[in-house]
C-alpha positions as YAML, in Angstrom:
chain: A
units: angstrom
residues:
- id: 1
  name: UNK
  ca: [84.21, 96.68, 52.10]
- id: 2
  name: UNK
  ca: [82.83, 98.97, 54.56]
- id: 3
  name: UNK
  ca: [80.30, 97.58, 56.98]
- id: 4
  name: UNK
  ca: [76.49, 98.41, 56.90]
- id: 5
  name: UNK
  ca: [76.00, 101.34, 59.15]
- id: 6
  name: UNK
  ca: [73.44, 99.12, 61.04]
- id: 7
  name: UNK
  ca: [76.06, 96.69, 61.44]
- id: 8
  name: UNK
  ca: [78.48, 99.00, 63.12]
- id: 9
  name: UNK
  ca: [79.14, 98.51, 66.59]
- id: 10
  name: UNK
  ca: [77.34, 101.00, 68.71]
- id: 11
  name: UNK
  ca: [74.63, 101.89, 65.87]
- id: 12
  name: UNK
  ca: [72.10, 100.77, 68.04]
- id: 13
  name: UNK
  ca: [71.05, 101.32, 71.84]
- id: 14
  name: UNK
  ca: [71.21, 97.84, 72.36]
- id: 15
  name: UNK
  ca: [75.09, 97.47, 71.38]
- id: 16
  name: UNK
  ca: [75.69, 100.59, 73.51]
- id: 17
  name: UNK
  ca: [73.85, 99.07, 76.57]
- id: 18
  name: UNK
  ca: [75.99, 95.80, 75.98]
- id: 19
  name: UNK
  ca: [79.27, 97.57, 76.16]
- id: 20
  name: UNK
  ca: [78.17, 99.51, 79.22]
- id: 21
  name: UNK
  ca: [77.05, 96.39, 81.28]
- id: 22
  name: UNK
  ca: [80.32, 94.95, 80.30]
- id: 23
  name: UNK
  ca: [82.36, 97.57, 81.29]
- id: 24
  name: UNK
  ca: [80.36, 97.57, 84.38]
- id: 25
  name: UNK
  ca: [81.26, 93.97, 85.28]
- id: 26
  name: UNK
  ca: [85.01, 94.19, 84.12]
- id: 27
  name: UNK
  ca: [85.26, 97.26, 86.62]
- id: 28
  name: UNK
  ca: [83.74, 95.03, 89.35]
- id: 29
  name: UNK
  ca: [86.12, 92.59, 91.09]
- id: 30
  name: UNK
  ca: [83.43, 90.63, 92.79]
- id: 31
  name: UNK
  ca: [81.54, 90.32, 89.53]
- id: 32
  name: UNK
  ca: [81.75, 86.85, 87.67]
- id: 33
  name: UNK
  ca: [84.35, 87.85, 85.29]
- id: 34
  name: UNK
  ca: [86.26, 89.58, 88.01]
- id: 35
  name: UNK
  ca: [86.51, 86.46, 89.99]
- id: 36
  name: UNK
  ca: [87.01, 84.45, 86.93]
- id: 37
  name: UNK
  ca: [89.97, 86.65, 86.10]
- id: 38
  name: UNK
  ca: [91.49, 85.93, 89.65]
- id: 39
  name: UNK
  ca: [91.36, 82.21, 89.50]
- id: 40
  name: UNK
  ca: [92.95, 82.25, 85.98]
- id: 41
  name: UNK
  ca: [95.73, 84.43, 87.28]
- id: 42
  name: UNK
  ca: [96.27, 82.67, 90.12]
- id: 43
  name: UNK
  ca: [96.43, 79.39, 88.15]
- id: 44
  name: UNK
  ca: [98.76, 80.71, 85.46]
- id: 45
  name: UNK
  ca: [101.12, 82.05, 88.45]
- id: 46
  name: UNK
  ca: [101.07, 78.68, 90.06]
- id: 47
  name: UNK
  ca: [102.00, 77.13, 86.40]
- id: 48
  name: UNK
  ca: [105.28, 79.21, 86.08]
- id: 49
  name: UNK
  ca: [106.06, 79.19, 89.91]
- id: 50
  name: UNK
  ca: [105.85, 82.62, 89.99]
- id: 51
  name: UNK
  ca: [104.80, 84.96, 93.08]
- id: 52
  name: UNK
  ca: [100.84, 85.59, 92.97]
- id: 53
  name: UNK
  ca: [100.48, 89.53, 93.00]
- id: 54
  name: UNK
  ca: [97.54, 92.01, 91.97]
- id: 55
  name: UNK
  ca: [96.37, 90.40, 88.48]
- id: 56
  name: UNK
  ca: [95.66, 94.34, 87.52]
- id: 57
  name: UNK
  ca: [99.42, 94.54, 87.23]
- id: 58
  name: UNK
  ca: [99.75, 92.15, 84.58]
- id: 59
  name: UNK
  ca: [98.34, 92.64, 81.00]
- id: 60
  name: UNK
  ca: [95.02, 90.74, 80.44]
- id: 61
  name: UNK
  ca: [93.14, 90.39, 77.42]
- id: 62
  name: UNK
  ca: [89.11, 91.00, 77.60]
- id: 63
  name: UNK
  ca: [86.92, 89.61, 75.03]
- id: 64
  name: UNK
  ca: [83.19, 91.14, 75.25]
- id: 65
  name: UNK
  ca: [80.42, 89.14, 73.02]
- id: 66
  name: UNK
  ca: [77.79, 91.57, 71.82]
- id: 67
  name: UNK
  ca: [74.69, 89.25, 70.73]
- id: 68
  name: UNK
  ca: [71.96, 89.59, 68.60]
- id: 69
  name: UNK
  ca: [68.95, 91.15, 70.49]
- id: 70
  name: UNK
  ca: [67.07, 88.07, 69.63]
- id: 71
  name: UNK
  ca: [69.39, 85.47, 70.34]
- id: 72
  name: UNK
  ca: [68.51, 82.83, 72.67]
- id: 73
  name: UNK
  ca: [70.38, 80.43, 74.90]
- id: 74
  name: UNK
  ca: [69.74, 77.41, 76.93]
- id: 75
  name: UNK
  ca: [69.57, 77.61, 80.55]
- id: 76
  name: UNK
  ca: [69.98, 81.30, 80.91]
- id: 77
  name: UNK
  ca: [67.92, 84.43, 79.47]
- id: 78
  name: UNK
  ca: [69.84, 86.53, 77.39]
- id: 79
  name: UNK
  ca: [69.23, 89.65, 80.33]
- id: 80
  name: UNK
  ca: [70.42, 87.07, 82.77]
- id: 81
  name: UNK
  ca: [73.55, 86.61, 80.90]
- id: 82
  name: UNK
  ca: [74.19, 90.19, 80.31]
- id: 83
  name: UNK
  ca: [73.48, 91.19, 83.68]
- id: 84
  name: UNK
  ca: [76.15, 88.56, 85.05]
- id: 85
  name: UNK
  ca: [78.58, 89.08, 82.45]
- id: 86
  name: UNK
  ca: [78.42, 85.73, 80.92]
- id: 87
  name: UNK
  ca: [79.17, 87.43, 77.44]
- id: 88
  name: UNK
  ca: [82.72, 88.31, 78.79]
- id: 89
  name: UNK
  ca: [85.98, 86.04, 78.76]
- id: 90
  name: UNK
  ca: [89.32, 87.09, 80.11]
- id: 91
  name: UNK
  ca: [92.76, 85.69, 80.28]
- id: 92
  name: UNK
  ca: [96.24, 86.81, 80.98]
- id: 93
  name: UNK
  ca: [98.64, 87.66, 78.13]
- id: 94
  name: UNK
  ca: [101.39, 85.68, 78.29]
- id: 95
  name: UNK
  ca: [103.42, 87.19, 75.37]
- id: 96
  name: UNK
  ca: [102.81, 91.10, 74.76]
- id: 97
  name: UNK
  ca: [103.82, 90.51, 71.08]
- id: 98
  name: UNK
  ca: [100.33, 88.92, 70.67]
- id: 99
  name: UNK
  ca: [98.89, 92.44, 71.31]
- id: 100
  name: UNK
  ca: [98.35, 94.71, 68.38]
- id: 101
  name: UNK
  ca: [98.81, 97.74, 71.00]
- id: 102
  name: UNK
  ca: [101.68, 99.13, 72.90]
- id: 103
  name: UNK
  ca: [99.77, 99.05, 75.81]
- id: 104
  name: UNK
  ca: [101.12, 100.84, 79.02]
- id: 105
  name: UNK
  ca: [101.07, 99.29, 82.34]
- id: 106
  name: UNK
  ca: [97.73, 99.68, 83.99]
- id: 107
  name: UNK
  ca: [96.09, 99.03, 80.61]
- id: 108
  name: UNK
  ca: [94.35, 95.87, 79.30]
- id: 109
  name: UNK
  ca: [93.69, 94.57, 75.93]
- id: 110
  name: UNK
  ca: [89.90, 94.48, 74.84]
- id: 111
  name: UNK
  ca: [88.20, 92.78, 71.82]
- id: 112
  name: UNK
  ca: [84.32, 93.33, 70.89]
- id: 113
  name: UNK
  ca: [83.06, 90.24, 68.83]
- id: 114
  name: UNK
  ca: [79.55, 91.22, 67.28]
- id: 115
  name: UNK
  ca: [76.76, 88.98, 66.00]
- id: 116
  name: UNK
  ca: [74.54, 90.47, 63.40]
- id: 117
  name: UNK
  ca: [71.98, 87.67, 63.02]
- id: 118
  name: UNK
  ca: [70.71, 85.03, 65.76]
- id: 119
  name: UNK
  ca: [73.09, 82.06, 65.76]
- id: 120
  name: UNK
  ca: [75.51, 83.66, 63.48]
- id: 121
  name: UNK
  ca: [79.16, 83.67, 63.94]
- id: 122
  name: UNK
  ca: [80.71, 86.51, 66.15]
- id: 123
  name: UNK
  ca: [82.98, 88.79, 63.95]
- id: 124
  name: UNK
  ca: [85.37, 91.23, 65.37]
- id: 125
  name: UNK
  ca: [83.70, 94.88, 65.56]
- id: 126
  name: UNK
  ca: [86.47, 96.68, 67.57]
- id: 127
  name: UNK
  ca: [89.49, 96.72, 69.69]
- id: 128
  name: UNK
  ca: [91.05, 98.52, 72.33]
- id: 129
  name: UNK
  ca: [92.44, 99.34, 75.65]
- id: 130
  name: UNK
  ca: [90.21, 99.06, 79.30]
- id: 131
  name: UNK
  ca: [91.95, 101.91, 81.46]
- id: 132
  name: UNK
  ca: [91.10, 100.41, 84.72]
- id: 133
  name: UNK
  ca: [91.50, 103.61, 87.02]
- id: 134
  name: UNK
  ca: [89.21, 105.79, 84.75]
- id: 135
  name: UNK
  ca: [86.89, 102.97, 84.63]
- id: 136
  name: UNK
  ca: [86.50, 103.33, 80.92]
- id: 137
  name: UNK
  ca: [87.04, 101.54, 77.51]
- id: 138
  name: UNK
  ca: [89.00, 103.47, 74.29]
- id: 139
  name: UNK
  ca: [88.18, 101.36, 71.15]
- id: 140
  name: UNK
  ca: [88.95, 101.41, 67.49]
- id: 141
  name: UNK
  ca: [85.43, 100.34, 65.88]
- id: 142
  name: UNK
  ca: [85.73, 98.51, 62.45]
- id: 143
  name: UNK
  ca: [84.36, 100.69, 59.67]
- id: 144
  name: UNK
  ca: [85.51, 98.93, 56.75]
- id: 145
  name: UNK
  ca: [88.06, 96.00, 57.48]
- id: 146
  name: UNK
  ca: [89.35, 95.84, 53.60]
- id: 147
  name: UNK
  ca: [90.73, 99.43, 53.86]
- id: 148
  name: UNK
  ca: [91.47, 99.58, 57.51]
- id: 149
  name: UNK
  ca: [89.18, 102.15, 58.47]
- id: 150
  name: UNK
  ca: [88.27, 102.73, 62.02]
- id: 151
  name: UNK
  ca: [86.43, 105.35, 64.27]
- id: 152
  name: UNK
  ca: [87.65, 105.90, 67.66]
- id: 153
  name: UNK
  ca: [84.86, 105.55, 70.69]
- id: 154
  name: UNK
  ca: [85.11, 105.87, 74.28]
- id: 155
  name: UNK
  ca: [82.80, 104.16, 76.43]
- id: 156
  name: UNK
  ca: [82.88, 105.55, 79.93]
- id: 157
  name: UNK
  ca: [81.15, 103.86, 83.14]
- id: 158
  name: UNK
  ca: [77.58, 104.74, 83.21]
- id: 159
  name: UNK
  ca: [77.08, 104.91, 87.12]
- id: 160
  name: UNK
  ca: [80.19, 107.60, 87.26]
- id: 161
  name: UNK
  ca: [78.29, 110.97, 86.32]
- id: 162
  name: UNK
  ca: [80.83, 113.24, 86.37]
- id: 163
  name: UNK
  ca: [84.54, 112.43, 85.64]
- id: 164
  name: UNK
  ca: [87.19, 114.75, 87.25]
- id: 165
  name: UNK
  ca: [88.13, 117.58, 85.42]
- id: 166
  name: UNK
  ca: [91.17, 117.33, 82.77]
- id: 167
  name: UNK
  ca: [90.57, 113.26, 82.65]
- id: 168
  name: UNK
  ca: [90.77, 113.39, 78.71]
- id: 169
  name: UNK
  ca: [94.18, 114.98, 78.82]
- id: 170
  name: UNK
  ca: [95.34, 112.76, 81.41]
- id: 171
  name: UNK
  ca: [94.05, 109.67, 79.30]
- id: 172
  name: UNK
  ca: [95.79, 110.92, 76.29]
- id: 173
  name: UNK
  ca: [99.04, 111.55, 78.26]
- id: 174
  name: UNK
  ca: [98.70, 107.90, 79.48]
- id: 175
  name: UNK
  ca: [98.18, 106.41, 76.22]
- id: 176
  name: UNK
  ca: [101.59, 108.28, 75.09]
- id: 177
  name: UNK
  ca: [103.37, 106.75, 78.03]
- id: 178
  name: UNK
  ca: [103.89, 110.38, 79.49]
- id: 179
  name: UNK
  ca: [102.31, 109.47, 82.61]
- id: 180
  name: UNK
  ca: [101.74, 106.35, 84.51]
- id: 181
  name: UNK
  ca: [98.59, 104.84, 85.56]
- id: 182
  name: UNK
  ca: [99.09, 106.07, 88.96]
- id: 183
  name: UNK
  ca: [98.89, 109.31, 87.92]
- id: 184
  name: UNK
  ca: [95.25, 109.08, 86.50]
- id: 185
  name: UNK
  ca: [92.23, 110.05, 88.30]
- id: 186
  name: UNK
  ca: [90.90, 107.10, 90.35]
- id: 187
  name: UNK
  ca: [87.30, 106.92, 89.72]
- id: 188
  name: UNK
  ca: [86.92, 102.89, 89.73]
- id: 189
  name: UNK
  ca: [86.91, 102.82, 93.32]
- id: 190
  name: UNK
  ca: [83.31, 103.98, 93.30]
- id: 191
  name: UNK
  ca: [82.07, 101.21, 91.28]
- id: 192
  name: UNK
  ca: [83.91, 98.13, 92.27]
- id: 193
  name: UNK
  ca: [82.44, 96.10, 95.14]
- id: 194
  name: UNK
  ca: [86.04, 94.91, 96.25]
- id: 195
  name: UNK
  ca: [86.56, 98.86, 97.25]
- id: 196
  name: UNK
  ca: [83.17, 100.21, 97.91]
- id: 197
  name: UNK
  ca: [80.99, 97.60, 99.86]
- id: 198
  name: UNK
  ca: [78.05, 100.06, 99.52]
- id: 199
  name: UNK
  ca: [78.10, 100.04, 95.49]
- id: 200
  name: UNK
  ca: [75.67, 97.36, 93.75]
- id: 201
  name: UNK
  ca: [76.03, 96.49, 90.27]
- id: 202
  name: UNK
  ca: [72.91, 97.44, 87.78]
- id: 203
  name: UNK
  ca: [71.13, 94.96, 86.13]
- id: 204
  name: UNK
  ca: [70.94, 94.79, 82.09]
- id: 205
  name: UNK
  ca: [67.39, 96.37, 82.47]
- id: 206
  name: UNK
  ca: [68.27, 99.13, 84.26]
- id: 207
  name: UNK
  ca: [71.21, 99.66, 82.01]
- id: 208
  name: UNK
  ca: [69.13, 99.48, 78.77]
- id: 209
  name: UNK
  ca: [66.23, 101.49, 80.26]
- id: 210
  name: UNK
  ca: [68.75, 104.27, 81.09]
- id: 211
  name: UNK
  ca: [70.11, 104.53, 77.59]
- id: 212
  name: UNK
  ca: [66.54, 104.99, 76.53]
- id: 213
  name: UNK
  ca: [66.23, 107.88, 78.50]
- id: 214
  name: UNK
  ca: [64.40, 106.26, 81.41]
- id: 215
  name: UNK
  ca: [65.70, 106.51, 85.06]
- id: 216
  name: UNK
  ca: [67.35, 103.02, 85.11]
- id: 217
  name: UNK
  ca: [69.63, 104.13, 88.07]
...
């Protein structure tokens, strides 16, 4: 059954802002989820007695929860939780066969779960790939789960105003395994505090207001 237009991921400014702030947090290694990723990766390598390298070289799965705008939580406001990335989970993928995409090295699996009413369960709204060098999400948004209808959507980092010329062709070549991730334009360095100490992640309110046409950042 086709999903109501209002329930499709990205149909509202709120959804779009949640995806953007989620991408902002995933890109920043110094964010809550960035630190969580490092800890889980190191624990996994300790457990398997393997050498600890850069966690971004191993495939990970990110889950971004898109709550209802009126959802309330104990001990933290919705705005604070979204700003800090508390709505994101990450774990290393131990078996690539568990992932429904043939993701090239340098990409990571992403699942978007959406809540349509307060206190309701979250349902799969999209799946896709996080391409770290380009600081973007390439998503297949669910339109009709029974018929297998999806709509492709790219979420670019809102702080990066101008992506390098030809980036779309490079992205297509990367997805098709024609080039390696090292051959992609490397824009994430501008929006990762581990690489750019002058960078400051915007808050939820700044991202949301920017999506409304105001000068959020």
